[in-house]
C-alpha positions as CSV (number, residue, x, y, z in Angstrom):
1,X,50.0,56.8,142.5
2,X,53.2,54.9,143.1
3,X,56.4,56.6,142.0
4,X,59.9,55.1,141.5
5,X,63.1,56.1,139.8
6,X,64.8,54.4,136.9
7,X,68.6,54.0,136.6
8,X,68.8,57.4,134.8
9,X,67.1,59.3,137.7
10,X,63.8,59.8,135.9
11,X,60.7,59.7,138.0
12,X,58.1,57.3,136.7
13,X,54.4,57.2,137.7
14,X,52.3,54.1,137.5
15,X,49.1,54.7,135.5
16,X,46.6,52.5,133.7
17,X,48.1,51.3,130.5
18,X,51.7,51.6,131.6
19,X,54.3,54.1,132.9
20,X,54.4,57.7,131.9
21,X,57.6,59.5,132.5
22,X,57.7,62.7,134.5
23,X,60.4,65.3,134.7
24,X,63.9,63.7,135.0
25,X,65.6,64.6,138.3
26,X,69.1,66.1,138.1
27,X,71.5,66.7,141.0
28,X,72.6,70.3,140.9
29,X,75.9,71.7,142.1
30,X,76.6,75.4,142.9
31,X,78.5,77.2,140.2
32,X,82.1,77.9,140.9
33,X,83.0,81.5,141.9
34,X,86.7,81.8,141.5
35,X,89.2,84.2,139.9
36,X,88.5,83.6,136.2
37,X,90.9,85.1,133.7
38,X,91.5,85.0,129.9
39,X,93.5,81.8,130.3
40,X,90.7,80.0,132.0
41,X,88.3,81.2,129.3
42,X,90.4,79.7,126.6
43,X,90.7,76.5,128.5
44,X,86.9,76.4,128.9
45,X,86.4,76.8,125.1
46,X,88.8,73.9,124.4
47,X,86.9,71.7,126.8
48,X,83.6,72.6,125.3
49,X,84.8,72.0,121.8
50,X,86.4,68.6,122.5
51,X,85.0,66.4,119.6
52,X,85.1,63.2,121.7
53,X,84.0,64.3,125.1
54,X,82.8,67.9,125.3
55,X,82.6,69.4,128.8
56,X,80.6,72.6,129.2
57,X,80.9,72.9,133.0
58,X,83.8,75.4,133.2
59,X,82.4,77.5,130.3
60,X,79.0,77.9,132.0
61,X,80.6,78.6,135.3
62,X,82.3,81.5,133.7
63,X,79.1,82.6,132.0
64,X,77.4,82.7,135.5
65,X,80.2,84.7,136.9
66,X,80.3,87.4,134.2
67,X,76.5,87.9,134.6
68,X,77.3,89.7,137.8
69,X,78.4,92.6,135.7
70,X,75.8,95.3,135.9
71,X,76.2,96.7,132.3
72,X,76.0,93.2,130.8
73,X,72.9,92.4,132.8
74,X,71.3,95.7,131.7
75,X,71.7,95.3,128.0
76,X,70.5,91.7,128.1
77,X,67.5,92.7,130.1
78,X,66.7,95.4,127.6
79,X,66.2,92.7,124.9
80,X,64.2,90.5,127.2
81,X,62.0,93.4,128.4
82,X,61.2,94.3,124.7
83,X,60.0,90.8,124.0
84,X,57.9,90.7,127.2
85,X,56.5,94.1,126.4
86,X,55.4,93.3,122.8
87,X,51.9,91.8,122.6
88,X,51.8,88.2,121.4
89,X,48.7,86.7,119.8
90,X,47.7,83.3,118.5
91,X,45.0,83.0,115.8
92,X,43.9,80.9,112.9
93,X,42.3,82.7,110.0
94,X,41.5,85.6,112.2
95,X,39.8,83.4,114.9
96,X,41.1,83.1,118.4
97,X,41.9,79.8,120.1
98,X,40.7,80.3,123.7
99,X,42.8,77.4,125.1
100,X,46.1,78.7,123.5
101,X,45.3,82.3,124.2
102,X,44.8,81.5,127.9
103,X,48.4,80.4,128.1
104,X,49.8,83.7,126.8
105,X,50.8,86.1,129.6
106,X,50.9,83.5,132.3
107,X,54.0,83.6,134.6
108,X,55.3,80.2,133.2
109,X,54.8,81.3,129.6
110,X,56.7,84.5,130.1
111,X,59.4,82.5,131.8
112,X,59.6,80.1,128.9
113,X,59.8,83.0,126.4
114,X,62.7,84.5,128.4
115,X,64.5,81.1,128.5
116,X,64.0,80.6,124.8
117,X,65.4,84.1,124.0
118,X,68.3,83.6,126.4
119,X,69.4,80.7,124.2
120,X,70.8,83.4,121.9
121,X,73.1,84.5,124.7
122,X,73.8,81.2,126.5
123,X,73.6,78.7,123.7
124,X,71.6,75.5,123.6
125,X,68.7,75.3,126.0
126,X,66.3,72.5,127.0
127,X,63.2,72.8,129.2
128,X,60.6,70.4,130.6
129,X,57.1,71.3,129.7
130,X,54.1,69.3,130.9
131,X,50.7,70.5,129.8
132,X,48.7,67.4,130.7
133,X,45.9,67.4,128.2
134,X,44.9,71.0,128.1
135,X,46.1,72.1,131.5
136,X,49.4,73.4,132.7
137,X,51.3,71.3,135.2
138,X,55.0,72.3,135.2
139,X,57.7,74.2,133.4
140,X,61.4,74.0,134.3
141,X,64.5,74.9,132.4
142,X,67.4,72.5,132.9
143,X,70.8,73.7,134.1
144,X,72.9,73.9,130.9
145,X,75.8,72.2,132.6
146,X,73.7,69.0,132.6
147,X,73.1,69.0,128.8
148,X,75.2,67.5,126.1
149,X,73.6,69.1,123.0
150,X,75.6,67.1,120.3
151,X,74.5,63.9,121.9
152,X,71.0,65.0,122.9
153,X,71.6,63.9,126.5
154,X,70.5,65.2,129.8
155,X,72.9,64.3,132.6
156,X,71.8,63.5,136.1
157,X,75.2,64.7,137.4
158,X,77.1,67.3,135.5
159,X,80.2,65.1,135.3
160,X,78.4,62.0,134.1
161,X,79.4,60.6,130.7
162,X,76.0,59.2,129.8
163,X,72.5,60.3,130.5
164,X,68.9,60.5,129.3
165,X,68.2,60.6,125.6
166,X,65.8,63.6,125.4
167,X,65.5,63.4,121.6
168,X,63.6,60.1,121.7
169,X,60.1,59.1,123.0
170,X,58.7,59.6,125.4
171,X,60.8,62.6,126.5
172,X,60.6,64.3,123.2
173,X,56.9,65.0,124.0
174,X,57.7,66.9,127.1
175,X,61.0,68.7,126.3
176,X,61.3,71.9,124.2
177,X,64.8,73.0,123.0
178,X,66.2,76.2,121.5
179,X,69.5,77.0,119.9
180,X,72.0,75.1,117.8
181,X,74.0,72.2,119.3
182,X,77.6,73.4,119.5
183,X,76.6,77.1,119.6
184,X,77.6,78.9,122.8
185,X,75.7,82.1,122.2
186,X,76.9,85.7,122.5
187,X,78.2,85.4,126.1
188,X,81.3,83.5,124.8
189,X,82.3,86.7,123.0
190,X,81.4,88.9,126.0
191,X,83.7,87.1,128.5
192,X,87.0,88.9,127.6
193,X,85.4,92.4,127.8
194,X,83.9,91.7,131.2
195,X,87.1,90.2,132.6
196,X,89.2,93.1,131.2
197,X,86.9,95.6,132.7
198,X,86.9,93.8,136.0
199,X,90.7,93.8,136.2
200,X,90.7,97.5,135.2
201,X,88.2,98.5,137.8
202,X,90.1,96.5,140.4
203,X,93.3,98.4,139.6
204,X,91.4,101.6,139.7
205,X,90.1,100.9,143.2
206,X,93.7,100.1,144.3
207,X,94.9,103.3,142.8
208,X,92.2,105.3,144.6
209,X,93.1,103.5,147.8
210,X,96.8,104.6,147.5
211,X,96.5,108.0,146.0
212,X,93.0,109.4,146.4
213,X,93.3,109.4,150.2
214,X,96.0,111.2,152.2
215,X,98.9,108.9,152.9
216,X,100.5,109.1,156.3
217,X,104.2,108.6,157.1
218,X,105.5,108.1,160.6
219,X,109.1,107.9,161.8
220,X,110.6,106.6,165.0
221,X,114.1,106.5,166.5
222,X,116.2,103.7,165.2
223,X,116.5,100.7,167.4
224,X,113.5,101.8,169.6
225,X,110.9,99.1,169.5
226,X,108.8,100.8,172.1
227,X,108.6,103.9,169.9
228,X,107.7,101.8,166.9
229,X,104.8,100.1,168.7
230,X,103.5,103.4,169.9
231,X,103.6,104.8,166.3
232,X,101.8,101.8,164.9
233,X,99.1,102.1,167.5
234,X,98.7,105.7,166.7
235,X,98.3,105.1,163.0
236,X,95.8,102.3,163.5
237,X,93.5,104.4,165.7
238,X,93.7,107.6,163.7
239,X,91.8,106.7,160.5
240,X,91.6,104.3,157.6
241,X,94.0,106.0,155.2
242,X,97.2,104.1,154.3
243,X,100.3,104.6,156.3
244,X,103.9,103.6,156.6
245,X,106.3,103.6,159.5
246,X,110.0,103.9,158.9
247,X,113.1,104.5,161.2
248,X,114.5,108.0,161.2
249,X,116.9,108.6,158.4
250,X,115.0,106.4,156.0
251,X,112.9,107.7,153.0
252,X,109.7,106.4,151.5
253,X,108.7,107.6,148.0
254,X,105.7,107.0,145.8
255,X,106.2,107.5,142.1
256,X,103.0,108.3,140.2
257,X,102.5,108.4,136.4
258,X,100.8,111.7,135.7
259,X,101.3,111.9,132.0
260,X,97.6,111.7,131.0
261,X,95.7,112.1,134.2
262,X,95.8,109.0,136.3
263,X,92.1,108.2,136.7
264,X,91.2,109.0,133.1
265,X,93.0,105.9,131.8
266,X,91.0,103.6,134.0
267,X,87.7,105.3,133.2
268,X,88.4,105.3,129.5
269,X,89.1,101.5,129.4
270,X,86.0,100.7,131.5
271,X,83.8,102.7,129.2
272,X,85.4,101.2,126.1
273,X,84.6,97.7,127.4
274,X,81.0,98.6,128.1
275,X,80.7,100.0,124.6
276,X,81.9,96.8,123.1
277,X,79.3,94.8,125.1
278,X,76.6,97.2,123.9
279,X,77.7,96.7,120.3
280,X,77.7,93.0,120.8
281,X,74.2,92.7,122.2
282,X,72.4,95.8,120.8
283,X,74.5,96.7,117.8
284,X,74.6,100.2,119.2
285,X,75.8,102.3,122.2
286,X,73.8,105.5,122.3
287,X,70.6,103.9,123.4
288,X,72.2,103.0,126.7
289,X,74.8,105.8,126.9
290,X,74.0,109.5,127.0
291,X,76.2,110.7,124.2
292,X,76.0,111.9,120.6
293,X,73.4,114.1,119.0
294,X,69.8,113.4,118.1
295,X,70.6,112.2,114.6
296,X,73.2,109.7,115.8
297,X,70.8,108.5,118.5
298,X,68.1,107.9,116.0
299,X,70.4,105.9,113.8
300,X,71.4,103.7,116.8
301,X,67.8,103.3,117.8
302,X,67.0,102.0,114.3
303,X,69.9,99.5,114.6
304,X,68.6,98.3,117.9
305,X,65.1,97.9,116.5
306,X,66.6,95.5,113.9
307,X,67.9,93.4,116.8
308,X,64.4,93.4,118.4
309,X,62.9,92.3,115.1
310,X,65.4,89.5,114.9
311,X,64.5,88.3,118.4
312,X,60.9,88.3,117.5
313,X,61.5,86.2,114.3
314,X,63.7,83.8,116.4
315,X,61.0,83.2,119.0
316,X,58.2,82.9,116.4
317,X,60.2,80.2,114.6
318,X,60.3,78.1,117.8
319,X,56.7,78.9,118.9
320,X,55.2,78.0,115.5
321,X,57.1,74.8,115.2
322,X,58.3,73.0,118.3
323,X,56.0,74.6,120.8
324,X,52.9,74.2,118.5
325,X,53.8,70.6,118.1
326,X,53.8,70.2,121.9
327,X,50.4,72.0,122.1
328,X,49.0,69.5,119.6
329,X,50.5,66.6,121.5
330,X,48.9,67.7,124.8
331,X,45.4,68.4,123.6
332,X,45.3,72.1,122.8
333,X,44.3,71.6,119.2
334,X,46.3,74.5,117.7
335,X,45.4,73.5,114.1
336,X,47.1,75.7,111.6
337,X,47.1,78.7,113.9
338,X,50.2,80.8,114.3
339,X,51.7,83.0,116.9
340,X,52.4,86.6,115.8
341,X,53.7,89.7,117.5
342,X,51.7,92.9,117.3
343,X,54.0,95.9,117.0
344,X,53.5,98.5,119.6
345,X,53.3,101.1,116.8
346,X,50.2,99.5,115.5
347,X,48.6,99.7,119.0
348,X,49.5,103.3,119.2
349,X,48.1,103.9,115.7
350,X,44.7,102.4,116.7
351,X,44.5,104.6,119.8
352,X,45.5,107.6,117.7
353,X,42.9,106.8,115.1
354,X,40.2,106.5,117.8
355,X,41.2,109.9,119.2
356,X,41.3,111.5,115.8
357,X,37.8,110.2,114.9
358,X,36.4,111.5,118.1
359,X,38.1,114.8,117.5
360,X,36.7,114.9,113.9
361,X,33.2,114.9,115.4
362,X,34.0,118.2,117.1
363,X,36.2,120.2,114.7
364,X,37.1,120.3,111.0
365,X,40.2,118.3,110.1
366,X,41.7,118.9,106.6
367,X,42.0,115.8,104.4
368,X,45.7,116.3,104.1
369,X,46.1,115.4,107.8
370,X,44.6,111.9,107.3
371,X,46.7,111.2,104.2
372,X,49.9,112.2,105.9
373,X,49.2,110.9,109.4
374,X,48.2,107.4,108.3
375,X,50.3,107.1,105.1
376,X,47.3,106.8,102.9
377,X,48.0,107.1,99.1
378,X,46.6,110.3,97.7
379,X,44.2,109.7,94.8
380,X,44.5,111.4,91.5
381,X,43.4,115.0,91.6
382,X,44.6,115.6,95.1
383,X,43.3,114.9,98.6
384,X,39.5,114.4,98.8
385,X,37.0,114.5,101.6
386,X,33.6,113.1,102.2
387,X,31.9,115.0,105.0
388,X,29.1,113.5,107.1
389,X,25.8,115.3,106.9
390,X,22.7,115.0,108.9
391,X,19.6,114.3,107.0
392,X,16.1,115.7,107.9
393,X,15.3,112.3,109.5
394,X,18.4,112.6,111.7
395,X,20.4,109.9,109.9
396,X,24.0,110.6,108.9
397,X,24.5,110.6,105.2
398,X,27.5,111.4,102.9
399,X,27.8,114.6,100.9
400,X,29.4,114.4,97.4
401,X,33.2,114.1,97.2
402,X,34.9,117.5,97.3
403,X,38.4,118.2,96.1
404,X,40.6,120.0,98.5
405,X,42.8,122.9,97.6
406,X,44.9,125.2,99.7
407,X,43.4,128.2,97.9
408,X,39.9,129.5,98.5
409,X,37.0,129.6,96.1
410,X,35.5,132.7,94.8
411,X,33.9,134.8,97.4
412,X,36.5,133.9,100.0
413,X,34.9,130.6,101.0
414,X,37.3,127.7,101.7
415,X,37.3,124.9,99.2
416,X,36.9,122.4,102.0
417,X,34.2,123.0,104.6
418,X,32.2,121.0,107.1
419,X,28.5,121.4,106.3
420,X,27.6,120.6,109.9
421,X,26.9,123.4,112.4
422,X,30.0,124.8,114.1
423,X,30.7,123.6,117.6
424,X,31.1,126.0,120.4
425,X,34.4,126.4,122.2
426,X,32.8,125.2,125.4
427,X,32.0,121.9,123.7
428,X,35.7,121.4,122.7
429,X,36.7,122.2,126.3
430,X,34.3,119.5,127.5
431,X,35.8,117.0,125.1
432,X,39.3,117.5,126.3
433,X,38.4,117.7,130.0
């Protein structure tokens, strides 16, 4: 196959019946790593919100920079890990589509899910996806600095004014997008907290350098350069602690603010910034910080669960619309099938039920356990139990329904009983071994 590039930088491949576009080629530049501050953040917002010629370069450079913060990375990864850890299935009327199911769990599919979810943090996202008639060929997310969402353009160079129209054929058959044009995600609100903490920690480090280590003072006779040089050499070779050299008769004084404990103020501000980031991304703090009692922790866990449910709905909305359309375009025949998440609690419930059923073959389990454990509505008249019974032919049958009461019947016999022979303790030990 012969390949060439058009004026927009897109690679085109000659095939029978015409030219089929492949992934557009963009020229990447390394993100800037410089001393960003609140002023630069405000400038970046103004450039991105320019109605005539929006420029996202500076804003995304700042986003890349703040992602070096360990706490911010941790709470974002917590949301990503939840999505990756929740089983995803695709089915139509209870039947599995083998072609689509084979995609789930592949490295590129997990990467796509992460990129789609990160559009909630970074803003508008566009990725190239080539499935080539039922087989995967390539997946690649585009650098966001090369996208103009409001114009639906992909830029070859990040400072270009015009680019490739990704919303029109044939590129719309290969590109999947997520997020709203003009939405910059949660990271735009995280910037000031990360920058504030970064400055605070930097001042804290300077404070420790000055006051946490012993400070040395050396004096030398006035007008004696030789003595001064000897003292400087002695200070340089006697450790890394700070020092000062002054002529005799001169004083050097450090004035320290000790009103509230010097290090406490820095630590308090850093922790405050981390808590604001946790609230922003998780709507809670106690699931990532060891504080508060059990009740408060449970409340925060429920709040965080709401965030995870929101992420699931967000991804399912994209998978069941845009992604399913791409599947249909590329020969996967998804039909009316839909992607759904299987809650982990359901999986645990299935495992628990399987264990309980096996245990019920060994020992008597009161009916109240089943109703309470599996949230089954109690019928009128109270909990009921149908016990299996072995017929003379060796087949398992059902004995009549018996109502369960906590009291015993006349004669001291329990109202609920298992008509089967009692198992020996040794059998139970074998079961649990």
